[in-house]
N, CA, C and O of each residue as an XYZ file, in Angstrom:
340
protein
N      75.002    108.975    114.634
C      74.884    108.917    113.056
C      75.758    107.380    112.124
O      76.802    106.850    112.504
N      75.312    107.160    111.453
C      75.858    106.033    110.837
C      77.207    106.955    110.022
O      77.213    108.130    109.656
N      78.386    105.805    109.914
C      79.490    105.799    108.783
C      79.406    105.170    107.834
O      79.432    103.939    107.833
N      79.256    106.086    106.557
C      78.848    105.648    105.657
C      80.197    105.841    104.521
O      80.755    106.927    104.366
N      80.435    105.081    104.073
C      81.475    105.169    102.930
C      81.089    104.462    101.303
O      80.688    103.310    101.141
N      81.268    105.220    100.480
C      80.671    104.700     99.117
C      82.215    105.148     98.058
O      82.945    106.116     97.845
N      82.095    104.107     97.755
C      83.002    103.725     96.804
C      82.517    104.233     95.308
O      81.606    103.545     94.847
N      82.946    105.262     94.515
C      82.626    105.667     93.667
C      83.792    106.021     92.345
O      84.966    106.191     92.673
N      83.428    106.111     90.963
C      84.049    107.078     90.038
C      83.919    107.997     89.508
O      82.845    108.549     89.748
N      84.793    108.671     88.578
C      84.231    109.829     88.028
C      83.088    109.416     86.556
O      83.380    108.483     85.808
N      82.214    110.003     86.405
C      81.174    110.185     85.766
C      80.612    108.600     85.680
O      80.958    107.914     84.719
N      79.665    108.003     86.800
C      79.129    106.940     87.359
C      77.353    107.628     86.942
O      77.247    108.590     87.704
N      76.470    107.559     86.383
C      75.109    107.990     87.066
C      74.755    106.893     88.367
O      74.422    107.175     89.518
N      74.905    105.902     87.900
C      74.605    105.077     89.734
C      75.380    105.838     90.719
O      74.850    106.156     91.784
N      76.632    106.166     90.440
C      77.099    106.644     91.959
C      76.496    108.124     92.228
O      76.122    108.489     93.342
N      76.450    108.945     91.038
C      75.617    110.206     91.273
C      74.068    110.142     92.233
O      73.605    110.748     93.199
N      73.589    108.927     91.229
C      72.396    108.429     91.942
C      72.350    108.157     93.403
O      71.547    108.794     94.084
N      72.982    107.443     93.849
C      73.938    106.987     94.832
C      73.784    107.694     95.991
O      73.246    107.331     97.037
N      74.435    109.002     95.647
C      75.248    110.278     96.232
C      73.945    110.939     96.583
O      73.695    110.862     97.786
N      73.080    111.544     95.887
C      72.212    112.076     95.597
C      71.051    111.622     96.626
O      70.494    112.507     97.274
N      70.798    110.734     96.740
C      69.395    109.784     97.670
C      70.562    110.213     99.030
O      70.137    110.964     99.908
N      71.992    109.694     99.116
C      71.725    109.795    100.528
C      71.974    111.272    101.234
O      71.717    111.577    102.399
N      72.658    112.263     99.994
C      72.497    113.998    100.349
C      71.013    114.217    100.824
O      70.794    114.481    102.006
N      69.904    114.098     99.829
C      68.384    114.282    100.395
C      68.054    113.959    101.746
O      67.489    114.721    102.531
N      68.510    112.562    102.028
C      68.885    112.016    103.591
C      69.197    113.187    104.541
O      68.551    113.477    105.547
N      70.255    113.794    104.077
C      70.917    114.683    105.224
C      72.120    113.958    105.890
O      72.700    114.391    106.885
N      72.444    112.765    105.210
C      73.663    112.607    106.274
C      75.123    112.874    105.409
O      75.382    113.507    104.385
N      75.745    112.249    106.137
C      77.021    112.644    105.739
C      77.783    111.293    105.233
O      77.292    110.202    105.522
N      79.173    111.388    104.357
C      79.052    109.981    104.044
C      81.005    110.410    103.504
O      81.332    111.546    103.162
N      81.709    109.566    103.546
C      82.457    109.849    103.375
C      82.656    108.718    101.574
O      82.452    107.510    101.456
N      83.122    109.763    100.425
C      83.336    109.108     99.098
C      84.692    108.789     98.702
O      85.585    109.544     99.088
N      84.942    107.915     98.083
C      86.303    106.925     97.925
C      86.515    107.255     96.614
O      85.503    106.789     96.091
N      87.371    107.911     95.451
C      87.462    107.914     94.159
C      88.327    106.127     94.335
O      89.293    105.788     95.019
N      87.406    105.297     93.343
C      88.007    104.363     93.173
C      88.039    104.048     91.511
O      87.193    103.275     91.060
N      88.601    104.397     91.003
C      88.363    104.454     89.498
C      89.173    102.862     88.661
O      90.400    102.896     88.756
N      88.872    102.176     88.259
C      88.942    101.004     88.415
C      90.676    100.633     87.845
O      91.312    101.360     87.081
N      91.037     99.692     88.283
C      92.681     99.545     88.207
C      93.477     99.839     89.719
O      94.523     99.406     90.202
N      92.636    100.609     90.108
C      92.840    101.019     91.033
C      92.889    100.608     92.523
O      92.047     99.798     92.911
N      93.979    101.189     93.559
C      94.047    100.061     94.629
C      92.680    100.429     95.526
O      92.213     99.538     96.235
N      92.031    101.770     95.493
C      90.669    101.995     95.797
C      89.839    100.778     95.553
O      89.258    100.229     96.490
N      89.743    100.230     94.024
C      88.664     99.716     93.658
C      89.010     97.940     94.103
O      88.168     97.048     94.207
N      90.125     97.857     94.254
C      90.730     96.580     94.890
C      89.817     96.557     96.322
O      88.858     95.891     96.710
N      90.439     97.381     96.753
C      89.581     97.322     98.263
C      88.099     97.472     98.213
O      87.458     96.918     99.106
N      87.582     98.021     97.460
C      86.244     97.923     97.605
C      85.896     96.151     96.899
O      85.165     95.367     97.505
N      86.462     95.859     95.794
C      86.289     94.527     95.518
C      86.724     93.385     96.890
O      86.219     92.262     96.894
N      87.488     93.724     97.770
C      87.542     92.884     98.644
C      86.954     93.262     99.576
O      86.947     92.403    100.457
N      86.515     94.015     99.797
C      85.577     94.648    101.206
C      84.120     94.103    100.591
O      83.385     93.774    101.522
N      83.467     93.908     99.213
C      82.218     93.632     98.864
C      82.093     92.079     98.557
O      81.113     91.695     97.918
N      83.113     91.114     99.016
C      83.189     89.882     98.517
C      83.029     89.501     96.799
O      82.399     88.659     96.160
N      83.963     90.614     96.469
C      84.450     90.209     94.777
C      83.469     91.165     93.968
O      83.376     90.770     92.806
N      82.574     92.505     94.270
C      82.185     92.676     93.409
C      83.022     93.678     93.039
O      83.913     94.223     93.691
N      82.528     93.928     91.561
C      83.822     94.773     90.918
C      83.263     96.242     90.327
O      84.027     97.079     89.848
N      81.964     96.405     90.425
C      81.200     97.254     90.244
C      80.953     98.819     90.937
O      81.115     98.746     92.155
N      80.654    100.012     90.544
C      80.714    100.950     91.249
C      79.181    101.954     91.398
O      78.889    102.420     90.296
N      78.589    102.196     92.061
C      79.318    102.504     93.691
C      79.120    101.206     94.324
O      78.230    100.394     94.069
N      80.312    101.084     95.412
C      79.567    100.047     96.344
C      79.619    100.784     97.918
O      80.396    101.692     98.214
N      78.854    100.319     98.616
C      78.334    101.419     99.703
C      78.395    100.297    101.094
O      78.126     99.096    101.064
N      78.787    101.024    102.149
C      79.058    100.173    103.164
C      78.380    101.318    104.392
O      78.713    102.499    104.484
N      77.549    100.741    105.106
C      77.299    101.838    106.373
C      77.195    100.893    107.332
O      76.660     99.785    107.291
N      78.204    101.884    108.863
C      78.661    101.167    109.737
C      79.933    100.217    109.454
O      80.547     99.933    110.482
N      80.410     99.710    108.352
C      81.132     98.755    107.988
C      80.426     97.497    107.386
O      81.077     96.508    107.049
N      79.212     97.566    107.277
C      78.504     96.582    106.780
C      77.941     96.808    105.293
O      77.367     97.868    105.043
N      78.086     95.910    104.390
C      78.457     96.234    102.847
C      76.773     96.093    102.727
O      76.125     95.222    103.307
N      76.203     97.156    101.836
C      74.778     97.482    101.464
C      74.681     97.086    100.241
O      73.554     96.628    100.053
N      75.677     97.025     98.827
C      75.508     96.992     97.920
C      76.045     97.962     97.024
O      77.052     98.669     97.044
N      74.843     97.761     96.021
C      75.238     99.260     95.230
C      74.339    100.003     95.073
O      73.537     99.933     96.005
N      73.933    101.093     93.898
C      73.061    101.999     93.824
C      71.587    101.257     94.034
O      70.691    101.679     94.765
N      71.548    100.091     93.249
C      70.122     99.017     92.899
C      69.657     98.819     94.605
O      68.581     99.164     95.093
N      70.661     98.247     95.223
C      70.371     97.651     96.446
C      69.696     98.796     98.103
O      69.025     98.519     99.097
N      70.470    100.280     97.495
C      70.281    101.649     98.462
C      69.312    101.666     98.059
O      68.444    101.661     98.932
N      68.732    101.699     96.437
C      67.408    102.481     96.470
C      66.229    101.410     96.772
O      65.047    101.746     96.708
N      66.651    100.054     97.116
C      65.378     99.111     97.511
C      65.401     99.160     98.816
O      64.309     98.959     99.347
N      66.587     99.428     99.741
C      66.327     99.553    100.841
C      65.689    100.667    101.057
O      64.842    100.452    101.924
N      65.658    102.240    100.547
C      64.976    103.062    101.170
C      63.220    102.951    100.447
O      62.266    103.239    101.170
N      63.032    102.560     99.153
C      61.847    101.550     98.903
C      61.081    100.396     99.714
O      60.073     99.858     99.255
N      61.822     99.950    101.365
C      61.262     98.925    101.862
C      60.999     99.588    103.337
O      60.545     99.138    104.389
N      61.446    100.746    102.963
C      62.015    101.823    104.561
C      62.613    101.186    105.385
O      61.824    100.922    106.293
N      63.664    100.751    105.596
C      64.718     99.496    105.562
C      66.190    100.766    105.908
O      67.140    100.522    106.652
N      65.979    102.046    105.140
C      67.275    102.503    105.001
C      67.199    103.858    106.485
O      68.249    104.180    107.042
N      66.279    104.278    106.774
C      66.726    105.421    107.869
C      66.702    104.532    109.137
O      66.579    105.213    110.156
N      66.779    103.281    109.344
C      67.282    102.870    110.144
C      68.669    102.825    110.417
O      69.330    103.258    111.361
N      68.991    102.163    109.312
C      70.604    102.127    109.250
C      71.429    103.576    109.164
O      72.583    103.744    109.557
N      70.815    104.289    108.732
C      71.550    106.016    108.879
C      71.438    106.654    110.238
O      72.240    107.276    110.934
N      70.277    106.325    110.376
C      70.134    106.744    112.152
C      71.288    105.950    113.214
O      71.934    106.704    113.941
N      71.459    104.997    113.278
C      71.894    103.870    114.005
C      73.293    104.664    114.342
O      74.163    104.119    115.021
């Protein structure tokens, strides 16, 4: 099963939506609390080539993007193969 990490912050509807999709897929993921200005947010920014919004999602170390990119992968039927890896 894939190693999934998702940087989030409290009260973020995009974070909630991304987590709900991953939960629906039945995959385990590690949620990293990354409020603005925190070391975790800086780590997410560094790993995602400067993206400062949340969520930032990584599957097996590969940067997927945010909620919209995750949903687009699912619609294109490209998410499940990444999750099964």
